[in-house]
N, C-alpha and C positions, 0 to 999 in steps of 0.2 A: 364619120358613121363607118362603123364595121361593116365590111362586105361580109355578104351572105347569100346561100344558094336558094334557088324556090323551093327546092324538098325542106330546106329549114325554116322557111318563112312560112310555108302552107299549113294550115291545121285548123282547128275547129277551138272557140272557147265557147263555154258553158258558166252562166252566172245567173244568180237570184238577187233580184233589186226589188224595193218596197217603192211604190210610186203612187202618186194619185193619178187621175186621166190627165189632169192636164200635163203632170211631169213628164207622162209617157208620150204622150202628143208632142211635147218639144224634144223630148231625146229622140225621138222617130224624125222628126224634120230636121235636126243636128246633125244628125246621121246620113241623111239624104243630102244634105249641102257636104259635107264632109266627103262622100263617096265622089260628089260631083267633082271636085277639084282633082281626081283621078280618073275620070270618064274620059278623056280625051279621046274622042273621036275620029278627030283628023289625024293621019299618021304623022303630020308634020308639027303636032303638039307633044309627040311620045317621045321620052329619052329614049338613047340606044339602049337595045336589050330587053325595052319593056315587052311584056308578054300578056295576052289576056286572060284575067280571072275572073271566076265568077263568085259574087257575094253574094249570100244568102243570109235574110235577118228576120228571123222570126219572135214577135212579140204574142207570145203565148199566156193565158192566163193559168196561176198554180194555185187554183182553189176549186170546188165542186161548184157548179151552177146555180145551188141555192145560197151560197155563200159570196155570189157577184158584187153586193152592195154593202158594204160595211154598215153596221148598226150605230 
């Protein structure tokens, strides 16, 4: 794996997905599980050089309220 700096690794990602409610729930759960692999609250579990990074994930509908339910 190529070495990189924190500056080059940090950033934001934006995307548009088309999901059913079930798929959205599955995606959210899978991300929580993936983040758990890196949570490592104990210092003994962390690799050398690891630093704390805040990760925020928002799942926001991209449609007006009257279109919340597909026809």
